[in-house]
C-alpha positions as CSV (number, residue, x, y, z in Angstrom):
1,M,13.5,20.0,4.4
2,E,11.3,20.8,1.4
3,L,7.6,20.7,2.2
4,E,5.6,18.0,0.4
5,L,1.8,17.5,0.0
6,R,1.9,14.8,2.7
7,H,3.3,17.4,5.1
8,L,0.5,19.7,4.3
9,R,-2.1,16.9,4.9
10,V,-0.5,16.3,8.3
11,L,-0.8,19.9,9.3
12,V,-4.4,20.2,8.3
13,T,-5.3,16.9,10.0
14,V,-3.6,18.0,13.3
15,A,-5.4,21.3,13.1
16,D,-8.8,19.6,12.4
17,T,-8.5,17.0,15.1
18,R,-6.7,19.2,17.7
19,S,-4.9,16.0,18.9
20,L,-1.7,14.3,17.7
21,T,-3.2,11.0,18.9
22,R,-6.4,11.4,16.8
23,A,-4.4,12.8,13.9
24,A,-2.1,9.8,13.9
25,R,-5.2,7.5,13.9
26,V,-6.7,9.4,10.9
27,L,-3.4,9.3,9.0
28,H,-2.7,5.6,9.9
29,V,0.7,6.3,11.4
30,S,2.1,6.0,14.9
31,Q,2.0,9.0,17.2
32,P,5.8,9.0,17.6
33,A,6.3,9.0,13.8
34,L,3.8,11.9,13.5
35,S,5.4,13.9,16.3
36,G,8.8,13.4,14.6
37,L,7.5,14.5,11.3
38,L,5.9,17.6,12.8
39,R,9.1,18.6,14.5
40,R,11.0,18.4,11.2
41,V,8.3,20.5,9.5
42,E,8.6,23.1,12.3
43,R,12.3,23.3,11.9
44,S,11.8,23.8,8.2
45,V,9.4,26.7,8.6
46,G,11.3,28.3,11.4
47,G,9.1,28.0,14.5
48,P,6.5,26.0,16.4
49,L,3.2,25.4,14.6
50,F,1.1,24.0,17.4
51,V,0.9,24.3,21.2
52,R,-0.9,22.3,23.8
53,S,-3.8,24.1,25.5
54,P,-7.0,23.2,27.4
55,A,-8.7,23.1,24.0
56,G,-6.2,20.6,22.7
57,C,-3.4,20.9,20.2
58,V,-4.0,24.4,18.7
59,P,-2.1,26.3,16.0
60,T,0.3,29.1,16.9
61,R,0.0,32.4,14.9
62,L,2.6,31.0,12.5
63,G,0.8,27.7,12.5
64,A,-2.5,29.2,11.7
65,D,-1.0,31.0,8.7
66,V,0.8,27.8,7.5
67,V,-2.4,25.7,7.9
68,A,-4.5,28.2,6.0
69,D,-2.0,28.1,3.1
70,A,-1.9,24.3,3.3
71,R,-5.7,24.2,3.0
72,T,-5.6,26.4,-0.1
73,V,-3.0,24.3,-1.8
74,L,-4.8,21.0,-1.0
75,A,-8.2,22.4,-2.1
76,G,-6.6,23.6,-5.3
77,L,-5.0,20.3,-6.0
78,S,-8.3,18.4,-5.3
79,A,-10.2,20.7,-7.7
80,L,-7.5,20.4,-10.4
81,T,-7.5,16.6,-10.1
82,E,-11.3,16.5,-10.4
83,R,-11.3,18.8,-13.4
84,L,-8.7,16.7,-15.1
85,G,-10.7,13.6,-14.5
86,E,-13.9,15.3,-15.9
87,R,-12.1,16.6,-19.0
88,R,-10.4,13.3,-19.9
89,A,-11.5,12.2,-23.4
90,P,-14.1,9.5,-23.2
91,G,-12.1,7.4,-25.5
92,G,-8.8,7.8,-23.6
93,P,-6.9,4.9,-22.0
94,L,-8.1,3.3,-18.8
95,R,-6.0,4.6,-15.9
96,V,-5.1,1.7,-13.7
97,G,-3.8,2.5,-10.2
98,G,-2.6,0.6,-7.2
99,Y,0.4,-1.6,-6.3
100,C,0.1,-5.4,-6.6
101,G,3.1,-6.6,-8.6
102,F,2.4,-9.3,-11.2
103,L,-1.4,-8.9,-11.0
104,H,-1.2,-5.2,-11.8
105,L,0.6,-6.0,-15.1
106,A,-1.6,-9.0,-15.8
107,V,-4.9,-7.1,-15.5
108,S,-3.5,-4.1,-17.5
109,R,-2.5,-6.4,-20.3
110,W,-5.9,-8.1,-20.3
111,L,-7.7,-4.7,-20.2
112,R,-5.6,-3.5,-23.2
113,D,-7.1,-6.2,-25.4
114,R,-10.8,-5.7,-24.5
115,P,-13.0,-4.4,-27.3
116,W,-14.4,-1.7,-25.0
117,S,-11.0,-0.5,-23.9
118,H,-9.0,2.3,-25.6
119,G,-5.7,1.3,-24.2
120,V,-4.3,1.3,-20.6
121,S,-2.2,3.8,-18.6
122,V,-0.6,2.3,-15.5
123,H,-0.1,4.4,-12.3
124,E,1.6,2.6,-9.5
125,D,1.6,3.9,-5.9
126,Q,2.5,1.9,-2.8
127,D,0.2,4.1,-0.7
128,E,-3.2,2.6,-1.0
129,T,-4.8,5.6,0.7
130,A,-3.4,7.9,-1.9
131,T,-4.5,5.6,-4.7
132,L,-8.0,5.4,-3.5
133,A,-8.2,9.2,-3.0
134,R,-7.1,9.6,-6.7
135,L,-9.7,7.1,-7.7
136,A,-12.4,9.0,-5.8
137,A,-11.3,12.3,-7.4
138,G,-11.6,10.9,-10.9
139,A,-7.9,10.8,-11.6
140,L,-8.0,6.9,-11.9
141,D,-10.5,4.6,-13.5
142,L,-9.9,1.5,-11.4
143,A,-7.3,0.3,-8.9
144,L,-6.0,-2.9,-7.4
145,V,-5.0,-2.4,-3.8
146,Y,-3.8,-4.5,-0.9
147,L,-5.4,-3.6,2.4
148,P,-3.8,-4.7,5.7
149,P,-6.4,-6.1,8.1
150,L,-6.7,-3.0,10.3
151,P,-9.9,-1.7,11.8
152,D,-9.9,1.8,10.2
153,P,-11.8,1.9,6.9
154,V,-9.8,3.4,4.0
155,V,-12.2,3.0,1.0
156,P,-13.7,6.5,0.6
157,D,-17.2,7.4,-0.2
158,G,-17.9,7.3,-3.9
159,V,-15.7,4.2,-4.5
160,A,-17.1,0.7,-4.9
161,S,-15.0,-2.4,-4.5
162,L,-15.0,-6.2,-5.1
163,V,-12.9,-8.5,-2.9
164,V,-10.4,-10.4,-5.1
165,H,-8.8,-12.4,-2.2
166,P,-9.9,-11.9,1.4
167,R,-6.7,-13.3,3.0
168,E,-3.7,-13.5,0.7
169,P,-0.6,-14.5,2.7
170,V,2.5,-12.4,2.8
171,F,5.8,-14.3,2.0
172,V,9.4,-13.3,2.5
173,V,12.3,-13.0,0.0
174,L,15.9,-13.8,0.8
175,A,19.1,-14.8,-0.8
176,P,19.2,-18.4,-2.1
177,D,22.2,-19.2,0.2
178,H,20.6,-17.5,3.2
179,P,20.4,-19.7,6.3
180,L,16.6,-19.5,6.4
181,A,16.2,-20.4,2.7
182,A,16.9,-24.1,3.5
183,A,13.4,-24.5,4.9
184,R,10.2,-24.5,2.8
185,A,8.6,-22.2,5.4
186,V,10.4,-19.7,7.6
187,P,9.5,-19.4,11.3
188,F,8.2,-15.9,12.0
189,A,10.4,-15.6,15.1
190,G,13.5,-16.6,13.1
191,L,13.1,-13.4,11.0
192,A,14.1,-11.4,14.1
193,E,17.6,-12.8,13.9
194,H,18.3,-11.2,10.5
195,P,18.2,-7.6,9.1
196,W,14.8,-6.7,7.8
197,A,14.2,-4.2,4.9
198,D,10.8,-2.6,4.8
199,D,8.8,0.7,5.1
200,P,10.0,2.9,8.0
201,P,8.0,1.9,11.1
202,G,4.9,3.9,11.7
203,T,4.8,5.5,8.3
204,T,2.3,3.3,6.4
205,R,-0.7,1.2,7.2
206,W,1.4,-1.9,6.3
207,S,4.0,-0.9,8.8
208,A,1.4,-0.3,11.5
209,Y,-0.1,-3.7,10.8
210,L,3.3,-5.4,10.8
211,Q,4.1,-3.8,14.2
212,R,0.8,-5.0,15.6
213,V,1.4,-8.6,14.4
214,C,5.0,-8.6,15.8
215,R,3.7,-7.4,19.2
216,R,1.1,-10.2,19.2
217,H,3.8,-12.8,18.5
218,G,6.5,-11.4,20.6
219,V,8.8,-10.7,17.7
220,A,11.1,-7.7,17.4
221,L,12.4,-7.2,13.9
222,D,15.8,-5.6,13.4
223,Q,15.2,-3.1,10.6
224,P,18.4,-1.2,9.7
225,H,17.3,-0.9,6.0
226,R,14.4,1.4,4.9
227,P,14.6,1.4,1.1
228,Q,12.1,3.5,-0.9
229,C,12.8,1.7,-4.2
230,L,11.9,-2.0,-4.9
231,A,15.1,-2.4,-6.9
232,T,17.2,-1.3,-3.9
233,L,15.3,-3.7,-1.6
234,L,15.9,-6.6,-4.0
235,D,19.6,-5.7,-4.3
236,L,19.9,-5.8,-0.5
237,V,18.2,-9.2,-0.4
238,R,20.4,-10.6,-3.2
239,A,23.5,-9.4,-1.4
240,G,22.4,-11.3,1.7
241,M,22.1,-8.0,3.7
242,A,18.4,-8.3,4.4
243,V,15.2,-10.3,4.3
244,A,12.0,-8.6,3.2
245,P,8.3,-9.1,2.9
246,A,6.9,-10.2,-0.5
247,L,3.6,-10.6,-2.3
248,A,2.5,-14.2,-2.7
249,T,2.8,-13.8,-6.5
250,R,6.5,-12.8,-6.3
251,E,8.6,-15.0,-8.7
252,D,11.3,-17.2,-7.2
253,R,14.6,-16.9,-9.0
254,P,17.0,-19.6,-7.8
255,S,20.1,-17.7,-8.9
256,S,19.2,-14.5,-7.0
257,I,15.9,-14.5,-5.0
258,A,14.3,-17.2,-2.9
259,V,10.6,-16.8,-2.0
260,R,9.5,-18.6,1.2
261,A,6.2,-18.8,3.1
262,I,6.1,-17.9,6.8
263,E,5.1,-20.7,9.1
264,G,1.4,-20.3,10.1
265,A,0.9,-17.4,7.7
266,P,0.8,-14.7,10.4
267,L,0.9,-11.9,7.9
268,W,-1.8,-11.4,5.3
269,Q,-3.7,-8.8,3.3
270,E,-7.0,-8.4,1.5
271,L,-6.8,-7.6,-2.2
272,R,-9.6,-5.5,-3.7
273,L,-10.6,-4.3,-7.1
274,C,-11.9,-0.7,-6.7
275,Y,-13.8,1.6,-9.1
276,R,-16.4,4.4,-9.2
277,P,-20.1,3.4,-9.7
278,G,-21.7,4.8,-12.8
279,T,-18.6,4.7,-14.9
280,P,-17.7,2.5,-18.0
281,V,-15.4,0.4,-15.8
282,A,-18.3,-0.2,-13.4
283,A,-20.3,-1.8,-16.2
284,H,-17.4,-4.4,-16.6
285,A,-16.4,-4.7,-13.0
286,E,-17.5,-8.4,-12.6
287,E,-15.7,-9.2,-15.9
288,I,-12.5,-7.5,-14.7
289,H,-12.8,-9.2,-11.3
290,A,-13.0,-12.6,-13.0
291,A,-9.9,-11.8,-15.1
292,V,-7.9,-10.9,-12.0
293,V,-8.9,-14.1,-10.2
294,A,-8.0,-16.1,-13.3
295,S,-4.5,-14.5,-13.3
296,Y,-3.8,-16.3,-10.0
297,A,-4.2,-19.6,-11.7
298,G,-1.8,-18.6,-14.4
299,R,0.8,-17.7,-11.8
300,Q,1.3,-21.3,-10.8
301,G,5.0,-22.3,-10.9
302,C,6.3,-18.8,-9.8
303,S,7.5,-20.4,-6.6
304,A,7.0,-23.5,-4.5
305,A,5.5,-21.3,-1.7
306,F,2.8,-20.0,-4.1
307,D,2.1,-23.5,-5.5
308,A,1.7,-24.9,-2.0
309,W,-0.7,-22.1,-0.9
310,W,-2.6,-22.4,-4.2
311,R,-3.1,-26.2,-3.7
312,E,-4.1,-25.8,0.0
313,G,-6.8,-23.1,-0.5
314,G,-5.8,-20.3,-2.9
315,R,-7.5,-22.0,-5.9
316,E,-10.8,-21.8,-4.1
317,L,-11.0,-18.3,-5.6
318,L,-11.8,-19.9,-9.0
319,P,-15.4,-20.4,-9.9
320,A,-16.7,-24.0,-9.7
321,G,-16.5,-25.9,-13.0
């Protein structure tokens, strides 16, 4: 296995917390997922990196060397990212990060046409934690991120945010001829009877949240598919091989993709617009926020599920009058 930056962050976090349980909490993953990843890293480097002791989970001699090198690499990357952010030309394009589907493109198009903007550069990343870290380091100018309702805060110091929607429902996508597509809203328990495609369990904040909601409702999803590419996920859905979660703004395509609400809206996320105070973007934050909210209204007609949600309460986002 080739080591990646995320592996280095795991090693440093375990060394700092001296506990797999605490490290898993900091990294927003399950302890079994973290333990499995650590074992794979240890196989890759050729020996154990941590041992249990009265002082907690402490590095071995090999582990201490690897953790020291990991700290050096991460510190260098952080410094490089910060320098690149500082050296960016003041008139350069606005760097828009996050992952929010239609809204990401809509706000980027709107920003491109502002008189105070010098173009837009789009940077998508499904990991909201990584996006916010890049924003805090100056590698992004603003970001739109969905935050699952988990207790651990993820917005770092030095980043301000405005709530776009406090409780946007998560829908599902399935093939138009799928048995569940006949209903306007899919029962949550019914999803357990069909293959589910999503992030690997325990690897992201979303997957941790999904597992928590499933336990609360007594639902055990069968997840044989773990695609990393949205195109692959949608191909699985079109082929009738899976159902999958979807943003509320996902477009319904009757010939290939059916978007359906989940009964009772058990899954939801908060959408935030994030930026750094004292920057040119901060001076226009309220204006950008209003443009994002207005984009929801322009999305009417994308699916019957969206329109029903919009009529029942989504449009309350819009300012009066």
